[in-house]
C-alpha positions in Angstrom: -115.6 150.3 -113.5 -115.0 149.3 -117.1 -113.0 152.2 -117.6 -110.8 150.9 -114.3 -110.6 147.6 -116.0 -109.5 148.8 -119.4 -106.9 151.0 -117.5 -105.6 147.9 -115.7 -105.4 146.0 -118.7 -104.1 148.8 -121.2 -101.1 149.7 -118.9 -99.1 147.3 -121.6 -99.5 150.0 -124.4 -97.5 152.4 -122.2 -94.1 150.5 -122.9 -92.0 150.3 -126.5 -89.7 147.8 -124.8 -89.8 146.1 -121.5 -86.0 147.4 -120.7 -87.5 150.8 -121.4 -90.4 150.9 -118.7 -90.9 149.2 -115.3 -94.5 148.6 -114.1 -95.3 149.3 -110.4 -98.2 147.7 -108.2 -99.4 149.5 -105.2 -102.4 148.6 -102.7 -104.2 151.4 -100.9 -106.0 151.6 -97.7 -109.4 149.9 -99.1 -107.2 146.9 -100.4 -107.6 148.1 -104.3 -104.9 147.1 -106.6 -103.2 149.9 -109.2 -100.6 149.8 -111.6 -98.5 152.6 -113.3 -95.4 153.5 -114.7 -94.7 155.8 -112.1 -93.7 154.9 -108.3 -95.2 155.7 -105.6 -95.1 154.9 -101.9 -95.2 151.2 -101.0 -95.0 150.6 -104.6 -93.4 147.6 -106.0 -92.0 146.4 -109.4 -94.9 144.0 -111.0 -92.7 141.4 -112.7 -94.8 139.4 -115.3 -93.8 135.8 -115.7 -95.0 133.9 -119.0 -95.2 130.4 -117.5 -98.5 129.4 -118.8 -98.0 126.0 -119.4 -100.4 123.2 -118.3 -99.3 120.7 -115.6 -99.2 117.3 -117.8 -96.8 115.2 -116.4 -99.5 112.6 -114.9 -101.0 112.3 -118.2 -97.5 112.2 -120.2 -95.0 109.8 -118.5 -92.7 107.1 -118.4 -94.1 103.3 -117.6 -91.1 101.1 -116.9 -91.5 97.7 -116.3 -89.0 95.9 -114.4 -88.5 91.7 -114.6 -85.4 89.6 -114.3 -82.7 92.1 -115.4 -85.0 93.2 -118.2 -86.4 97.1 -117.9 -89.1 97.4 -120.6 -89.5 101.2 -121.3 -93.1 102.5 -122.1 -94.6 105.9 -122.9 -98.3 106.4 -122.0 -100.2 109.5 -123.4 -103.5 109.7 -121.5 -104.5 112.8 -123.2 -107.2 113.4 -126.2 -104.3 115.0 -128.5 -101.1 113.5 -130.0 -97.9 114.3 -128.3 -94.2 114.5 -129.4 -91.9 112.9 -127.5 -87.9 112.4 -127.3 -86.6 109.7 -124.9 -82.8 109.1 -124.1 -80.7 107.4 -121.8 -77.3 108.9 -119.8 -75.1 107.4 -117.4 -75.3 104.0 -118.7 -73.8 101.0 -116.5 -74.5 97.3 -116.8 -77.0 98.0 -120.0 -77.0 96.9 -123.5 -80.2 97.9 -125.5 -80.1 101.7 -125.1 -80.8 103.4 -128.4 -77.7 105.4 -129.4 -79.3 108.5 -129.7 -82.4 109.9 -128.5 -85.9 108.3 -129.8 -88.2 111.2 -131.2 -91.8 110.3 -132.5 -95.2 111.1 -132.0 -97.6 109.3 -129.6 -101.1 109.0 -130.6 -104.0 110.4 -128.3 -104.8 107.8 -125.5 -101.9 105.5 -126.2 -99.0 103.7 -125.0 -96.1 102.5 -126.4 -92.7 100.3 -125.8 -89.7 102.8 -127.0 -86.8 100.6 -125.3 -85.8 97.3 -123.8 -83.2 97.2 -121.7 -81.3 94.4 -120.7 -78.1 93.6 -118.2 -74.6 93.1 -119.5 -73.9 91.1 -116.2 -77.1 89.1 -115.2 -75.8 89.3 -111.6 -75.5 93.1 -111.5 -78.5 95.7 -111.5 -78.8 98.1 -114.4 -78.3 101.7 -113.9 -79.3 104.5 -116.0 -81.1 108.0 -116.3 -83.8 108.5 -118.6 -84.1 111.7 -120.3 -87.5 112.4 -121.2 -89.3 115.6 -122.9 -92.4 116.0 -124.7 -94.9 118.8 -126.1 -98.5 118.7 -127.1 -99.2 118.2 -130.8 -97.9 116.7 -134.1 -95.5 119.2 -135.8 -96.2 117.7 -139.1 -99.7 118.9 -139.5 -100.5 121.5 -142.2 -101.8 124.5 -140.6 -105.0 125.3 -142.7 -106.1 128.9 -143.0 -109.1 130.2 -140.6 -110.6 133.1 -139.8 -112.1 133.0 -136.1 -115.3 134.3 -135.5 -115.0 136.4 -132.2 -114.9 133.9 -129.0 -117.8 135.6 -126.8 -121.5 136.6 -126.6 -122.5 140.0 -125.8 -120.3 143.4 -125.7 -118.7 145.3 -127.9 -115.8 144.8 -126.3 -112.4 146.1 -126.8 -109.1 144.9 -127.7 -106.3 145.5 -124.6 -103.2 143.7 -125.6 -102.5 142.5 -129.1 -99.9 140.4 -130.7 -96.2 141.5 -129.4 -97.8 143.4 -126.3 -94.8 144.4 -124.5 -96.5 143.7 -121.2 -97.1 140.0 -121.7 -97.1 138.8 -125.1 -93.5 138.6 -125.8 -92.7 135.0 -125.0 -93.1 132.2 -127.8 -96.2 130.7 -126.5 -98.1 134.2 -126.1 -96.3 136.4 -129.0 -99.9 136.4 -130.9 -102.3 136.2 -128.2 -105.0 138.7 -127.8 -106.7 140.4 -124.6 -110.1 141.6 -124.8 -111.4 143.6 -121.5 -114.9 142.1 -120.7 -116.9 141.5 -117.4 -116.6 138.6 -115.3 -119.1 136.2 -116.1 -119.3 137.2 -119.8 -120.3 133.8 -122.0 -116.9 132.4 -123.9 -117.9 130.1 -126.9 -115.5 128.0 -129.2 -114.6 130.1 -131.8 -113.4 126.8 -133.9 -114.5 123.2 -133.6 -112.3 120.6 -132.2 -111.9 118.3 -129.3 -111.1 119.7 -125.5 -107.7 118.3 -124.8 -107.4 120.0 -121.3 -109.3 122.2 -118.9 -108.5 123.7 -115.2 -112.0 124.7 -113.7 -110.8 125.4 -109.5 -108.7 128.4 -109.5 -109.8 131.3 -107.3 -108.3 134.5 -108.1 -104.4 134.1 -108.7 -104.3 130.4 -108.1 -101.5 128.0 -108.8 -101.2 128.1 -112.7 -100.6 131.6 -114.5 -103.1 130.6 -116.8 -105.9 130.5 -114.5 -109.2 128.8 -115.5 -108.8 127.7 -119.0 -110.0 125.2 -122.1 -107.8 124.4 -124.5 -109.0 122.8 -128.0 -107.4 121.1 -130.5 -108.6 122.0 -134.2 -108.4 119.2 -136.8 -105.5 120.8 -138.6 -103.5 120.3 -135.5 -103.5 123.7 -134.3 -105.1 124.6 -130.4 -107.3 127.3 -129.4 -106.4 128.3 -125.9 -109.1 130.2 -123.6 -107.7 131.5 -120.5 -108.4 133.3 -117.1 -112.1 131.9 -117.2 -114.3 132.2 -113.8 -113.7 129.5 -111.3 -116.2 127.0 -111.2 -117.8 128.1 -115.0 -115.9 125.5 -117.4 -118.8 123.6 -119.0 -116.9 121.2 -121.2 -114.6 118.0 -120.2 -111.6 116.6 -122.0 -112.3 114.5 -124.5 -115.8 116.1 -125.7 -116.2 117.5 -129.0 -117.1 121.0 -129.7 -118.6 122.9 -132.8 -118.2 126.5 -133.2 -120.5 128.6 -130.8 -120.4 125.8 -127.7 -120.4 127.0 -124.5 -117.2 126.6 -122.7 -117.5 128.8 -120.0 -117.5 132.6 -118.3 -114.7 135.1 -118.4 -113.0 135.5 -115.1 -109.8 137.4 -113.9 -108.0 134.2 -112.8 -104.2 133.3 -112.9 -101.8 135.7 -114.4 -104.3 138.5 -114.7 -104.3 142.5 -114.3 -107.9 142.9 -114.7 -110.9 140.8 -116.1 -110.4 139.8 -119.2 -110.2 136.9 -122.1 -106.5 136.1 -123.3 -107.1 133.9 -126.6 -104.6 132.4 -128.3 -103.8 130.0 -131.4 -100.8 127.5 -130.6 -98.9 125.0 -132.8 -96.3 122.6 -132.3 -93.3 123.5 -134.1 -90.9 120.7 -132.7 -90.9 120.0 -129.1 -92.3 123.0 -128.3 -95.8 125.2 -128.7 -95.8 128.6 -130.2 -98.6 130.9 -130.8 -99.2 131.7 -134.3 -100.8 134.6 -135.9 -104.7 134.5 -136.3 -107.1 136.8 -137.2 -110.7 137.6 -136.1 -113.6 137.7 -138.6 -114.4 140.9 -137.9 -112.2 144.0 -136.4 -111.7 144.6 -133.0 -111.4 148.1 -131.3 -108.4 149.8 -130.0 -108.2 150.7 -126.4 -108.3 154.5 -125.7 -104.9 155.2 -123.9 -106.5 156.3 -120.7 -103.0 155.9 -118.9 -102.2 159.2 -120.7 -105.2 161.2 -120.4 -106.6 160.6 -124.0 -109.9 159.6 -124.4 
């Protein structure tokens, strides 16, 4: 069984570039899913979309108060982490007080700030404008500190099935330096670094609505964030706003979201300017490499 799981996760190593290979997904009569670089009858090309972004629209949002021809524009951050925001206004009609260029700043965790006060040029006519609002978790001004991560699980030994710059799914900015480690569903996942839990997902079963599956995001003291993905449904044991230490239980490994087999996807990210990117990191002990079962080499 473990060999099969490793095979499913390890197909990423077959490709030297995405353009050079297509991965095919097939389902047999017993419902067993297989992945291969060779098409078979009924197989379909498997397209991986790297959209592992948390839904934050209800926790970081504009809050506009209208009163007698005056619009007070606030930004609210309900997260337990700072957020970098950018706010501008377009299609202005009968408006004064709008900034000439977008406002860009960092809002502290759990804060609300007024960023603009818009008034009508002609009091007897309504204001009309279109807010342009975007944001990203984290403070880009934080200085990353050197740190070697202990293994974020108990048990094993387990093997690395896809590392940094993996051509299967570790090629986008948010996941470029991620590591995938194949392990049985239910393996205890622990914090590899202390910090504050910023975001969790715990309700997904199977592929679910979020490609990341169930996950825990932890904000470290230097502004970086460790993210533990594809966790088992109902297993997340921490809450948003909780502070965790190295070794604190977070949940159990699973096979949820965009996952080709049971494994932990662990990535370290930081905000580099209105966008999260993964950054290189090292474990404090070596991991084994995946034997290339797909090519018959063991």
